[in-house]
C-alpha positions in Angstrom: 0.0 0.0 0.0 1.8 3.2 -1.3 0.5 6.4 0.3 3.5 8.7 -0.5 3.1 11.7 -2.8 -0.5 11.0 -3.9 -2.3 13.2 -6.3 -6.1 13.9 -5.9 -7.0 11.4 -8.6 -4.8 8.7 -7.0 -6.5 9.3 -3.6 -10.0 9.0 -5.2 -9.0 5.8 -7.1 -7.3 4.3 -4.0 -10.3 4.9 -1.8 -12.9 3.7 -4.4 -10.9 0.5 -5.0 -10.3 0.0 -1.3 -6.5 0.0 -1.7 -6.5 2.0 1.5 -9.1 3.4 3.9 -9.6 7.1 4.5 -8.6 6.6 8.2 -5.3 4.9 7.1 -4.6 7.8 4.7 -5.1 10.5 7.4 -3.1 8.5 9.9 -0.3 8.5 7.4 -0.4 12.3 7.0 -0.6 12.9 10.7 2.5 10.7 11.2 4.3 12.6 8.4 3.5 15.9 10.3 4.7 14.4 13.6 7.9 12.8 12.2 8.8 16.1 10.5 7.9 18.4 13.3 11.3 20.2 12.9 9.8 21.8 9.7 7.3 23.7 11.9 4.8 23.7 9.1 1.6 23.4 11.2 0.4 25.7 14.0 -2.8 23.8 14.9 -3.9 20.3 14.0 -7.5 19.2 13.5 -6.8 15.5 14.3 -10.0 14.3 16.2 -12.5 16.0 13.9 -10.5 14.9 10.7 -10.4 11.3 11.8 -14.2 11.4 12.5 -14.8 12.7 9.0 -12.5 10.0 7.6 -14.5 7.3 9.4 -17.6 8.6 7.8 -16.1 8.5 4.4 -15.0 4.8 5.0 -18.6 4.0 6.1 -20.0 5.5 2.9 -17.5 3.5 0.8 -18.4 0.3 2.7 -22.1 0.9 2.0 -21.5 1.7 -1.7 -22.9 5.2 -1.3 -22.1 7.9 -3.8 -19.1 9.9 -2.8 -18.6 13.7 -3.1 -16.0 15.0 -5.7 -13.2 15.5 -3.0 -14.4 13.0 -0.5 -11.6 12.1 1.9 -9.0 14.2 0.2 -6.8 15.7 3.0 -5.9 19.4 2.9 -3.9 22.0 4.9 -5.0 25.6 5.3 -2.9 28.7 5.8 -3.6 30.1 9.2 -5.0 33.4 7.7 -8.1 31.6 6.3 -11.0 31.2 8.8 -12.0 27.7 9.8 -15.0 27.4 12.1 -14.2 26.0 15.6 -10.5 25.9 14.9 -7.8 28.3 16.0 -7.0 30.9 13.3 -4.0 33.0 14.5 -2.7 34.8 11.4 0.7 33.7 12.9 0.3 36.6 15.3 0.6 37.0 19.0 -2.4 39.4 18.9 -4.7 36.5 17.8 -2.8 33.6 19.4 -6.0 32.2 21.0 -8.6 33.3 18.4 -11.1 30.6 17.3 -13.0 31.4 14.2 -16.8 31.4 14.4 -17.4 30.6 10.7 -15.7 29.1 7.6 -14.3 31.2 4.9 -16.1 30.7 1.6 -13.1 28.7 0.1 -13.2 26.3 3.1 -17.0 26.0 2.9 -16.8 25.1 -0.8 -14.1 22.5 -0.3 -15.9 20.9 2.7 -19.1 20.8 0.7 -17.1 18.6 -1.8 -15.8 16.3 0.9 -12.2 17.6 1.5 -11.0 17.1 5.1 -9.0 19.8 6.9 -5.9 18.4 8.6 -4.8 21.6 10.3 -3.6 25.2 9.9 -0.2 26.1 8.6 2.3 28.7 9.6 2.9 31.8 7.6 4.4 35.3 8.0 2.4 37.3 10.5 -0.8 38.6 8.8 0.8 37.4 5.5 3.5 40.0 5.6 6.8 38.6 4.5 8.8 36.6 1.9 10.5 34.1 4.2 8.2 32.8 6.9 10.4 34.3 9.5 7.9 36.9 10.6 5.7 34.5 12.7 4.9 34.6 16.4 5.3 30.7 16.3 8.8 30.5 14.8 10.0 30.1 11.3 8.8 27.3 8.9 11.9 25.5 7.4 12.5 24.3 3.9 12.4 20.5 3.5 15.2 20.7 1.0 17.5 22.3 3.5 16.4 23.0 7.1 18.9 26.0 7.2 16.9 27.8 4.4 13.6 29.6 4.2 10.5 28.1 2.4 9.5 31.5 1.1 6.5 33.4 2.3 4.1 34.3 3.3 2.3 31.0 2.7 5.5 29.0 3.6 3.8 26.5 5.8 1.2 25.5 3.1 4.0 25.1 0.5 6.0 22.9 2.9 3.0 20.8 3.8 2.7 19.8 0.1 6.4 19.5 -0.5 7.0 17.4 2.6 4.1 15.1 1.8 2.1 16.2 4.8 -1.2 16.6 2.8 -2.5 16.2 -0.7 -3.0 19.9 -1.4 -3.1 23.1 0.7 -4.6 26.6 0.5 -2.5 29.8 0.7 -3.1 33.5 -0.1 -1.2 35.6 -2.5 -0.9 39.4 -2.1 2.4 40.0 -3.8 3.7 36.5 -4.5 2.8 34.7 -1.3 1.7 31.5 -3.1 4.0 31.6 -6.1 7.3 32.4 -4.3 7.1 29.6 -1.7 5.9 27.2 -4.4 9.2 28.0 -6.3 11.3 27.6 -3.2 9.9 24.3 -2.3 9.4 22.6 -5.7 5.6 22.5 -5.9 2.9 24.1 -8.1 1.3 27.3 -6.8 -1.6 29.0 -8.5 -2.6 32.6 -7.8 -6.1 33.1 -9.4 -7.1 36.4 -11.0 -8.4 39.1 -8.6 -12.1 38.4 -8.1 -12.0 34.7 -9.4 -12.1 33.3 -5.9 -14.0 34.8 -2.9 -12.0 36.6 -0.2 -14.8 36.2 2.4 -13.3 34.8 5.6 -9.7 35.8 4.8 -7.9 37.9 7.3 -7.5 41.0 5.1 -4.0 42.2 4.5 -4.4 44.4 1.3 -8.0 44.1 0.1 -7.4 45.0 -3.6 -4.5 42.6 -3.9 -5.3 39.5 -1.8 -6.4 36.3 -3.5 -6.6 32.7 -2.1 -5.3 29.8 -4.2 -3.9 26.2 -4.0 -0.6 24.5 -3.6 -0.5 21.1 -5.4 2.0 18.5 -6.7 0.6 18.8 -10.2 -1.0 21.3 -12.5 -4.0 18.9 -12.9 -4.6 19.0 -9.2 -4.4 22.9 -9.3 -7.2 22.8 -11.9 -9.3 20.5 -9.7 -9.0 22.8 -6.7 -9.6 26.0 -8.7 -12.8 24.6 -10.1 -14.0 23.8 -6.6 -13.3 27.2 -5.1 -13.9 29.6 -8.0 -17.0 31.6 -8.7 -19.1 34.5 -7.4 -19.9 34.8 -3.8 -22.7 37.0 -2.3 -20.5 37.6 0.8 -17.7 39.2 -1.3 -18.6 42.2 -3.5 -15.3 42.0 -5.3 -15.8 38.4 -6.5 -16.6 38.2 -10.2 -19.8 36.8 -11.6 -17.9 35.9 -14.8 -18.5 32.2 -15.7 -16.0 29.8 -14.4 -14.2 27.9 -17.2 -14.1 24.2 -17.6 -10.3 24.0 -16.9 -10.2 20.3 -17.9 -11.2 21.3 -21.4 -7.9 23.4 -21.5 -5.8 20.5 -20.1 -6.9 18.4 -23.1 -5.4 20.9 -25.6 -1.8 20.9 -26.9 0.3 24.0 -27.4 0.2 24.2 -31.2 -0.3 27.9 -32.0 -0.2 28.9 -28.3 1.7 32.2 -28.0 4.0 32.8 -25.0 5.6 36.3 -24.5 9.0 36.7 -23.2 10.7 40.0 -22.3 14.5 39.4 -22.6 15.0 42.2 -20.1 13.3 40.1 -17.4 16.1 37.5 -17.8 18.8 40.2 -17.4 17.5 41.7 -14.1 20.2 42.6 -11.5 20.2 39.9 -8.9 18.9 37.1 -11.1 20.9 34.0 -10.3 22.7 32.4 -13.3 21.3 29.0 -12.6 17.7 30.3 -12.4 18.2 32.1 -15.7 19.6 29.1 -17.4 16.7 26.8 -16.1 14.1 29.3 -17.4 15.9 29.5 -20.8 15.9 25.7 -21.0 12.1 25.7 -20.3 11.6 28.2 -23.0 13.2 25.8 -25.5 11.0 23.0 -24.1 7.8 25.1 -24.7 9.0 25.7 -28.3 9.5 21.9 -28.8 5.9 21.5 -27.5 4.6 23.6 -30.3 4.2 27.0 -28.6 5.3 30.1 -30.3 7.7 32.3 -28.3 7.1 36.0 -28.9 9.5 38.7 -27.8 7.5 41.4 -25.9 8.4 44.5 -24.1 6.9 44.8 -20.6 7.0 47.7 -18.2 10.0 47.7 -15.9 9.5 45.2 -13.1 10.7 47.8 -10.6 7.6 50.0 -11.4 5.2 47.4 -10.1 7.4 46.7 -7.1 7.5 50.5 -6.1 3.7 50.9 -6.5 3.2 47.7 -4.5 5.2 48.9 -1.5 3.1 52.0 -1.3 -0.4 50.6 -2.0 0.0 47.4 0.0 1.1 49.2 3.3 -1.6 51.8 2.8 -4.3 49.1 2.8 -2.6 47.2 5.6 -2.6 50.3 7.9 -6.4 50.6 7.3 -7.2 46.8 7.6 -5.2 46.2 10.8 -6.8 49.1 12.6 -9.4 46.6 13.7 -6.9 44.9 16.1 -7.5 47.3 19.0 -7.7 45.1 22.1 -11.4 45.8 22.5 -13.2 43.7 19.8 -11.3 40.4 19.9 -7.7 39.0 20.3 -5.1 40.1 22.7 -6.0 43.0 25.1 -3.3 44.7 27.2 -4.3 44.2 30.8 -1.9 46.7 32.3 -3.4 49.7 30.5 -4.7 52.6 32.6 -7.2 54.0 30.0 -8.7 53.3 26.6 -5.9 55.1 24.7 -3.3 53.0 26.5 -5.3 49.8 25.7 -4.9 50.6 22.0 -1.2 51.5 22.3 -0.1 48.6 24.5 -2.2 45.9 22.7 -0.7 46.8 19.3 2.8 47.3 20.7 2.7 43.9 22.4 0.7 42.0 19.9 2.3 43.0 16.5 5.7 41.9 15.3 8.3 44.2 13.8 7.4 43.7 10.1 3.7 44.3 10.7 4.6 47.5 12.6 6.9 48.6 9.8 4.2 48.3 7.2 1.5 50.0 9.3 3.9 52.9 9.8 4.7 53.1 6.1 1.0 52.9 5.2 0.0 55.6 7.7 2.7 57.8 6.3 1.8 57.5 2.6 -1.9 58.2 3.5 -1.2 61.2 5.7 -2.1 64.7 4.7 0.5 66.3 2.5 1.9 62.9 1.4 -1.1 61.2 -0.1 -0.9 62.9 -3.4 2.9 62.5 -3.5 2.9 58.8 -2.8 -0.5 57.0 -2.7 -2.2 58.8 -5.7 1.0 58.5 -7.8 1.1 54.7 -7.1 -2.6 54.4 -8.2 -1.7 56.1 -11.5 1.2 53.7 -11.9 -1.2 50.8 -11.3 -3.6 52.0 -14.0 -0.7 52.5 -16.4 0.4 48.9 -15.7 -3.1 47.6 -16.3 -3.3 49.4 -19.6 0.1 48.1 -20.7 -0.5 44.5 -19.8 -3.9 44.6 -21.5 -2.1 45.5 -24.8 0.4 42.7 -24.3 -2.2 40.1 -23.7 -3.9 41.1 -27.0 -0.8 39.6 -28.7 0.0 36.6 -26.5 -1.8 33.8 -24.5 0.6 33.9 -21.6 3.9 35.4 -20.3 6.9 33.6 -19.0 9.3 34.8 -16.3 11.3 33.3 -13.5 9.1 33.1 -10.3 12.0 34.3 -8.1 15.4 35.8 -8.8 17.1 33.2 -6.7 16.5 29.8 -5.1 15.7 29.6 -1.3 18.1 31.9 0.8 19.3 31.0 4.3 17.3 31.7 7.4 18.4 35.0 8.9 20.1 36.1 5.7 17.7 38.9 4.8 15.6 39.4 7.9 17.5 42.6 8.8 17.5 43.9 5.3 13.9 44.6 4.3 14.8 46.1 0.9 16.7 43.0 -0.1 13.8 40.9 1.1 11.2 43.0 -0.9 13.2 42.4 -4.0 12.4 38.6 -3.7 8.9 39.7 -5.0 10.2 41.5 -8.1 8.7 39.0 -10.6 5.5 38.2 -8.7 4.0 41.6 -7.5 2.8 42.7 -11.0 0.1 40.0 -11.1 -1.4 41.4 -7.9 -1.1 45.0 -9.0 -2.7 44.3 -12.3 -5.2 41.5 -11.3 -3.6 38.8 -13.5 -3.5 35.1 -12.8 -0.2 33.4 -12.2 1.2 29.9 -11.9 4.6 28.8 -10.5 5.9 25.5 -11.8 8.9 23.5 -10.6 11.4 23.2 -13.4 14.4 21.6 -11.8 17.1 22.1 -9.2 20.2 24.3 -8.9 23.7 22.9 -8.1 22.9 22.9 -4.4 19.8 20.7 -4.9 17.4 23.6 -4.4 14.1 23.9 -6.4 13.8 26.4 -9.2 10.4 27.8 -10.2 9.1 29.2 -13.5 6.2 31.6 -13.6 3.4 31.7 -16.2 1.2 34.8 -16.2 -2.2 35.1 -17.8 -4.7 37.9 -18.6 -7.5 38.4 -15.9 -9.7 35.3 -15.9 -7.4 33.4 -18.3 -6.5 30.7 -15.7 -7.4 28.0 -18.3 -4.6 29.1 -20.6 -1.8 29.1 -18.0 -3.1 25.7 -16.7 -2.9 24.5 -20.3 0.7 25.6 -20.8 1.8 24.4 -17.4 0.1 21.0 -17.8 1.6 20.3 -21.2 5.0 21.3 -19.8 4.7 19.1 -16.8 3.6 16.1 -18.8 6.7 16.4 -20.9 9.4 16.5 -18.2 10.8 14.4 -15.4 13.5 15.5 -13.0 
């Protein structure tokens, strides 16, 4: 009975044909989590409830009952997505004991299809970070090298899939927080277009940028999960009513006539590691071999999106995190003399350094006298980028870039250098600023044995196309 590295279709087949029971499957994953506790990927486990649900799946199989689409498929959830009755901390001291009173829409939809929540995964505090070192519960570690970061902010969810602690997981992506850790840990990470998936029940970081999405072993599994969670939601006014595509229809197509845009300047960025560049260049050749047409395009400078992002994102952060005041929920400073001091002490004690840094920057760029100089300028840049990318996507089906400029860096290497840390997002932030969809694919390893990721970007709501390209690529390689 082989339970290692199963895909969704293999789980469904194994359960149906009684190769293993759902309880055996879950016990395997809980043992994996326990045996690899040094990775620190989970904050909270849902063991008793999960095993109860597994027993119910086994009972249905025994009775020959019809099973739901994802019946018995074990998943891990980033601890910024609300799960009813289960601790949801945001990896922050301020919410260390907070238990959610309802399920986020993405959780509700997956549960309705039978998926089972194994537990909540560690992340950077309130999703702020690119290394998973900004957590009140300690850093998550990279399974390929425990001295290195797994990426952030959804590092725990990426590691849970990479270390075979679940079949798939959920993360959120505000500036690369699904795609960057996917690249660092050698898994697939899909950031849907803004509005494709409901944000209801996510702890808001930057409301115009956040989007939940899956980590999976294969592109096919990413399509399965996206299909399950996509679509309009009455509880989220920013979710789109646009019809959800049949992603499997795209997976059945080859790449003949498929146009992929490549800007050579993106492969000559300062700080791009030679081995990452060479791996991406080899992948471009592979796409050509598969029938795709590679078209040279000129994209706006990557630094533009990065600059706009680090103004718009903190501005929204400073507004969204105002709700953590020590009065409504979460930590409350009990040594305060008056209401003003409750606010000050709660936030001083409850928030970590990176969260405080972004709140301060956000408050500054929104302050009188500076709003026009910074915030309004960044909004103009955002509109310019939307217009430019709209023109590019009239000529190509997808764009190709590295996901990250380097492979996983060492723990502690950049934690005291925020500017260097922010540059880790240089290839990923544009998708959030413009509202594009993005997929990070594993394409091999560097000379130190660390995974390298390739990014495919698609126009808003063109997830089918990037899944098509990614699936064809993945079917053609083995490493």
